[in-house]
C-alpha positions as CSV (number, residue, x, y, z in Angstrom):
1,M,15.0,46.6,-36.6
2,K,11.6,47.8,-35.3
3,S,9.7,45.2,-37.4
4,E,11.9,42.4,-35.8
5,L,11.1,43.8,-32.3
6,Y,7.4,43.9,-33.1
7,Q,7.6,40.3,-34.4
8,K,9.2,39.1,-31.2
9,I,6.7,40.9,-29.1
10,F,3.8,39.6,-31.2
11,F,5.2,36.1,-30.9
12,A,5.7,36.4,-27.2
13,I,2.1,37.6,-26.7
14,I,0.6,34.8,-28.8
15,F,2.9,32.2,-27.1
16,L,1.8,33.3,-23.6
17,A,-1.8,33.5,-24.7
18,L,-1.6,29.9,-26.0
19,I,0.0,28.7,-22.8
20,L,-2.8,30.3,-20.8
21,V,-5.6,28.9,-22.9
22,S,-3.9,25.5,-23.0
23,F,-3.7,25.5,-19.2
24,L,-7.4,26.4,-18.9
25,I,-8.2,23.5,-21.3
26,I,-6.2,21.1,-19.2
27,K,-7.1,22.5,-15.8
28,P,-10.2,20.2,-15.2
29,F,-7.9,17.2,-15.7
30,L,-4.7,18.7,-14.2
31,T,-4.7,16.3,-11.3
32,A,-5.1,13.3,-13.6
33,V,-2.3,14.5,-15.9
34,L,0.1,15.2,-12.9
35,T,-0.8,11.8,-11.4
36,G,0.1,10.1,-14.7
37,I,3.4,12.0,-14.8
38,V,4.2,11.0,-11.2
39,F,3.2,7.3,-11.7
40,S,5.3,7.1,-14.9
41,Y,8.3,8.4,-13.0
42,I,7.8,6.0,-10.0
43,F,7.2,3.0,-12.2
44,Y,9.7,3.7,-15.0
45,P,12.0,1.0,-13.7
46,L,9.1,-1.5,-14.1
47,Y,8.7,-0.4,-17.7
48,S,12.5,-0.7,-18.3
49,R,12.4,-4.3,-17.1
50,I,9.4,-5.1,-19.3
51,C,11.3,-3.5,-22.3
52,K,14.1,-6.0,-21.8
53,K,11.8,-8.9,-22.4
54,I,9.4,-7.2,-24.9
55,T,11.2,-5.0,-27.5
56,N,8.0,-3.5,-28.9
57,K,7.6,-0.1,-27.0
58,N,3.9,0.2,-27.6
59,V,3.2,-3.3,-26.1
60,S,5.7,-2.7,-23.2
61,S,4.1,0.7,-22.4
62,L,0.6,-0.7,-22.4
63,I,1.5,-3.7,-20.2
64,A,3.4,-1.4,-17.7
65,S,0.4,1.1,-17.6
66,I,-2.1,-1.6,-16.9
67,L,0.1,-3.2,-14.2
68,V,0.5,0.2,-12.5
69,I,-3.3,0.8,-12.5
70,L,-3.8,-2.7,-11.0
71,I,-1.0,-2.1,-8.4
72,I,-2.6,1.2,-7.3
73,T,-6.3,0.3,-7.4
74,S,-6.1,-3.2,-5.8
75,P,-5.0,-2.0,-2.4
76,L,-7.5,0.9,-2.6
77,F,-10.4,-1.4,-3.2
78,F,-9.2,-3.7,-0.5
79,I,-9.1,-0.8,2.0
80,L,-12.5,0.5,0.9
81,N,-14.0,-3.0,1.4
82,T,-12.3,-3.4,4.8
83,V,-13.5,0.0,5.9
84,S,-17.1,-0.6,4.7
85,K,-17.1,-3.8,6.8
86,E,-15.8,-1.9,9.8
87,V,-18.5,0.8,9.4
88,R,-21.2,-2.0,9.2
89,I,-19.8,-3.5,12.4
90,T,-19.8,-0.1,14.1
91,Q,-23.4,0.6,13.0
92,T,-24.6,-2.8,14.2
93,T,-22.8,-2.4,17.6
94,Y,-24.2,1.1,18.0
95,K,-27.8,-0.1,17.3
96,I,-27.5,-2.9,19.8
97,L,-25.9,-0.5,22.3
98,K,-28.8,2.0,21.8
99,Q,-31.4,-0.7,22.3
100,K,-29.7,-2.0,25.4
101,V,-29.1,1.4,26.9
102,T,-32.7,2.6,26.3
103,S,-34.1,-0.6,27.8
104,K,-35.6,-0.6,31.3
105,Q,-33.6,-3.7,32.3
106,F,-30.3,-1.9,31.6
107,L,-31.3,1.2,33.6
108,E,-32.5,-1.0,36.5
109,E,-29.2,-2.9,36.5
110,C,-27.4,0.4,36.7
111,Q,-29.6,2.1,39.3
112,Y,-27.6,0.9,42.3
113,D,-24.3,0.3,40.5
114,D,-21.3,2.6,41.1
115,R,-19.3,1.6,38.1
116,L,-18.2,4.4,35.7
117,I,-20.3,3.0,32.9
118,C,-23.5,3.1,35.0
119,K,-22.7,6.6,36.2
120,A,-22.3,7.7,32.6
121,T,-25.5,5.9,31.6
122,N,-27.6,7.5,34.4
123,Y,-26.2,10.9,33.6
124,I,-27.0,10.5,29.9
125,S,-30.5,9.1,30.7
126,D,-31.3,12.2,32.8
127,K,-30.0,14.5,30.1
128,A,-31.9,12.7,27.4
129,N,-35.2,13.4,29.1
130,D,-34.5,17.2,28.8
131,P,-36.7,18.5,25.9
132,Q,-34.0,21.0,24.7
133,V,-31.3,18.2,24.7
134,R,-33.6,15.9,22.8
135,Y,-34.4,18.6,20.2
136,Y,-30.6,19.3,19.8
137,L,-29.8,15.6,19.4
138,D,-32.6,15.0,16.9
139,T,-31.5,18.0,14.8
140,T,-27.9,16.9,14.9
141,I,-28.7,13.4,13.9
142,D,-31.0,14.6,11.0
143,N,-28.3,16.9,9.7
144,A,-25.6,14.2,9.9
145,T,-27.9,11.8,8.1
146,S,-28.7,14.2,5.3
147,K,-25.0,15.0,4.9
148,I,-24.0,11.3,4.7
149,E,-26.8,10.8,2.1
150,K,-25.5,13.8,0.1
151,I,-21.9,12.4,0.3
152,A,-23.0,9.0,-0.8
153,S,-25.0,10.5,-3.8
154,N,-21.9,12.6,-4.7
155,I,-19.7,9.5,-4.7
156,L,-22.1,7.7,-7.0
157,L,-22.3,10.7,-9.4
158,S,-18.5,11.0,-9.4
159,I,-17.9,7.4,-10.6
160,P,-18.0,8.5,-14.4
161,I,-15.6,11.3,-13.6
162,F,-13.3,8.9,-11.8
163,L,-13.3,6.5,-14.7
164,L,-12.5,9.4,-17.1
165,N,-9.6,10.5,-14.9
166,L,-8.4,6.9,-14.7
167,F,-8.3,6.7,-18.5
168,I,-6.4,10.0,-18.7
169,V,-3.8,8.7,-16.1
170,L,-3.5,5.5,-18.2
171,F,-3.2,7.6,-21.4
172,V,-0.5,9.9,-20.0
173,M,1.5,7.0,-18.5
174,F,1.4,5.1,-21.8
175,F,3.0,7.9,-23.8
176,L,5.4,9.0,-21.1
177,F,6.7,5.4,-20.8
178,R,7.1,5.2,-24.5
179,D,8.3,8.7,-25.3
180,G,9.4,10.0,-22.0
181,E,13.1,10.2,-22.8
182,I,12.4,12.1,-26.1
183,F,10.1,14.5,-24.2
184,I,12.7,15.3,-21.5
185,D,15.4,15.7,-24.2
186,K,13.2,18.3,-26.0
187,I,12.5,20.2,-22.8
188,E,16.2,20.2,-22.0
189,R,17.1,21.6,-25.4
190,I,14.5,24.4,-25.5
191,M,15.4,25.6,-21.9
192,P,17.0,29.1,-22.2
193,L,19.8,28.2,-19.7
194,K,23.5,27.5,-19.8
195,D,24.4,23.8,-20.1
196,K,25.7,23.6,-16.5
197,Y,22.4,25.1,-15.1
198,R,20.3,23.0,-17.4
199,K,21.9,19.8,-16.0
200,H,21.7,21.1,-12.5
201,V,17.9,21.8,-12.8
202,F,17.1,18.3,-14.1
203,K,19.4,16.7,-11.5
204,R,17.7,18.7,-8.7
205,L,14.2,17.8,-10.1
206,N,15.1,14.1,-10.1
207,N,16.6,14.2,-6.6
208,M,13.6,16.0,-5.2
209,A,11.1,13.7,-6.9
210,Y,13.0,10.7,-5.5
211,A,13.1,12.3,-2.0
212,V,9.4,13.1,-1.9
213,I,8.4,9.6,-3.1
214,Y,10.9,7.9,-0.9
215,G,9.8,10.0,2.1
216,T,6.1,9.3,1.5
217,I,6.7,5.5,1.3
218,I,8.9,5.5,4.4
219,I,6.4,7.5,6.5
220,A,3.6,5.1,5.3
221,I,5.6,2.1,6.5
222,I,6.3,3.8,9.9
223,Q,2.6,4.7,10.3
224,G,1.5,1.2,9.4
225,T,4.0,-0.3,11.8
226,L,3.0,2.0,14.7
227,G,-0.7,1.4,13.9
228,G,-0.1,-2.4,14.0
229,I,1.7,-2.1,17.3
230,G,-1.2,0.0,18.7
231,F,-3.6,-2.8,17.7
232,L,-1.4,-5.3,19.4
233,I,-1.1,-3.3,22.6
234,F,-4.8,-2.7,22.9
235,G,-5.8,-6.2,22.2
236,L,-7.4,-6.0,18.7
237,S,-7.3,-9.0,16.4
238,S,-5.0,-9.4,13.4
239,P,-2.6,-6.5,14.2
240,L,-0.2,-7.5,11.4
241,L,-3.0,-7.5,8.8
242,W,-4.3,-4.1,10.0
243,G,-0.8,-2.7,10.1
244,V,-0.4,-3.5,6.4
245,V,-3.8,-2.0,5.6
246,M,-2.9,1.2,7.5
247,M,0.4,1.3,5.6
248,F,-1.5,1.5,2.3
249,A,-4.1,3.8,3.8
250,A,-1.4,6.2,5.0
251,L,-0.6,7.0,1.3
252,I,-4.1,8.5,1.0
253,P,-4.0,12.2,1.8
254,Y,-6.5,13.9,4.2
255,I,-7.7,10.5,5.6
256,G,-4.6,8.4,6.0
257,S,-4.4,5.6,8.5
258,S,-7.2,7.2,10.7
259,I,-9.7,5.5,8.4
260,I,-8.7,2.3,10.2
261,W,-7.8,3.1,13.8
262,F,-10.6,5.6,14.4
263,P,-13.5,3.1,13.7
264,A,-11.6,0.4,15.6
265,S,-11.4,2.7,18.7
266,L,-15.2,3.4,18.4
267,I,-15.9,-0.3,18.2
268,L,-13.9,-0.9,21.4
269,I,-15.8,2.0,23.2
270,F,-19.2,0.8,22.0
271,S,-18.4,-2.8,22.9
272,G,-17.2,-1.8,26.4
273,Y,-20.4,0.2,26.9
274,L,-22.5,-2.6,25.6
275,N,-21.0,-5.3,27.8
276,L,-20.5,-3.0,30.9
277,E,-16.7,-3.4,30.6
278,T,-14.8,-0.2,31.6
279,T,-11.5,-1.8,30.4
280,L,-12.7,-1.9,26.8
281,I,-13.9,1.7,26.9
282,I,-10.5,2.8,28.3
283,K,-8.7,0.8,25.6
284,G,-10.9,2.5,23.0
285,I,-10.1,6.0,24.3
286,L,-6.4,5.2,24.6
287,L,-6.3,3.8,21.0
288,M,-7.9,7.0,19.8
289,L,-5.4,9.1,21.6
290,Y,-2.6,6.9,20.4
291,G,-3.8,7.3,16.8
292,I,-4.1,11.1,17.1
293,F,-0.8,11.8,19.0
294,V,1.5,9.0,17.9
295,V,0.4,7.7,14.5
296,G,-1.1,10.9,13.2
297,T,1.7,13.3,14.2
298,I,4.5,11.2,12.6
299,D,3.4,12.5,9.2
300,N,3.8,16.1,10.1
301,I,7.0,15.7,12.1
302,L,9.1,13.1,10.2
303,K,8.0,13.7,6.5
304,P,9.4,17.2,6.2
305,K,12.7,16.0,7.9
306,I,13.2,13.0,5.7
307,I,12.2,14.7,2.4
308,G,14.3,17.8,3.4
309,D,17.4,15.7,4.1
310,K,17.1,13.6,0.9
311,G,16.1,16.4,-1.4
312,G,18.2,19.2,0.1
313,L,15.2,21.4,0.9
314,H,14.4,23.1,4.2
315,P,11.8,21.1,6.3
316,V,9.6,24.3,6.5
317,L,9.4,24.6,2.7
318,V,8.7,20.8,2.5
319,L,5.8,21.2,4.9
320,L,4.4,24.2,3.1
321,G,4.8,22.4,-0.2
322,V,2.9,19.4,1.0
323,V,0.1,21.3,2.6
324,G,-0.1,23.9,-0.1
325,G,0.1,21.4,-2.9
326,L,-2.6,19.3,-1.3
327,S,-5.0,22.2,-1.1
328,F,-4.2,23.5,-4.6
329,I,-4.3,20.3,-6.8
330,G,-5.5,17.6,-4.5
331,F,-3.8,14.4,-3.3
332,I,-1.1,14.5,-6.0
333,G,0.0,17.9,-4.6
334,V,1.7,16.0,-1.7
335,I,4.4,15.1,-4.3
336,I,4.1,18.0,-6.7
337,G,4.1,20.8,-4.1
338,P,7.6,20.2,-2.6
339,I,9.1,19.6,-6.1
340,I,7.8,23.0,-7.3
341,L,9.2,24.8,-4.3
342,A,12.5,23.0,-4.8
343,M,12.6,24.2,-8.4
344,L,11.9,27.8,-7.2
345,V,14.8,27.6,-4.8
346,T,17.0,26.2,-7.6
347,F,16.1,29.1,-10.0
348,I,16.7,31.7,-7.2
349,K,20.2,30.2,-6.8
350,I,20.9,30.3,-10.5
351,Y,19.7,34.0,-10.5
352,E,22.1,34.8,-7.6
353,E,25.0,33.1,-9.4
354,E,24.3,35.0,-12.7
355,K,24.0,38.3,-10.8
356,E,27.4,37.9,-9.3
């Protein structure tokens, strides 16, 4: 009897140790693995449709995986290209503005002008002549430049890591498309739970995953629409195009749609200052405020509500799951975080039922 107990304890210790070591091995690529799992869940209907036309599972899985990568990366490259153009326009506008503001002609024009722009220019000109202010500005600009250079070099160095992670995502998707049903069936069978609880856990997992993905897409559409309306109100060109771009950008955690509306508001402010047009400056400031308080806050207010209603999880837990997941495992944590908390709530309920 004792020998059987020792065998069970020994097996449990070895099993837990293997789980821990396996986690440490996978940890550097955890985000890529989880991304592959999430994408395979989202795009499984696409794989099912391909399977109807191509019966070979290997070929169907490969085609579906490549299509998913193209669907995900194409808008991302488009956004990066668009943003880089915006940054170049902003830099050019700023250089022209700096040359004009520092020129004697501009200062002479503003000397007897009571407009807000000229008042601001005269004030800045007076302050700029202060040695302490000049030292502070030079130091700030030098620090900002060095940080930007460091970020740029880090991005270049991270390209091989990005490609490796992309390969892992593709690899995980391929096998989950092909063997996903078998994999889920095995997990379901080894779960030490009663049949009714086992089915409930998987149903809850599926509902929550659907709710998080559904909620994220809905919020992105709302943010893109509001962003496009903002561009229309404040007179920027191609509001429909920029609305669509912001819709895709809203899916990117940390940055979101601000990667579009923030540079746009700066361009308006610089253009107004450059052309001595107070209206453009006001529009730029209003667009920035609109982006912060209207477009930006939608994510924090509506997302927990939508996901909570669809997934049956309290909005506070949804918010904590999104923020905590984001800080713990990166961008994919936006989806994984609320799902993990939903599973915790489910297991607590199972424990309560068993206790009774």
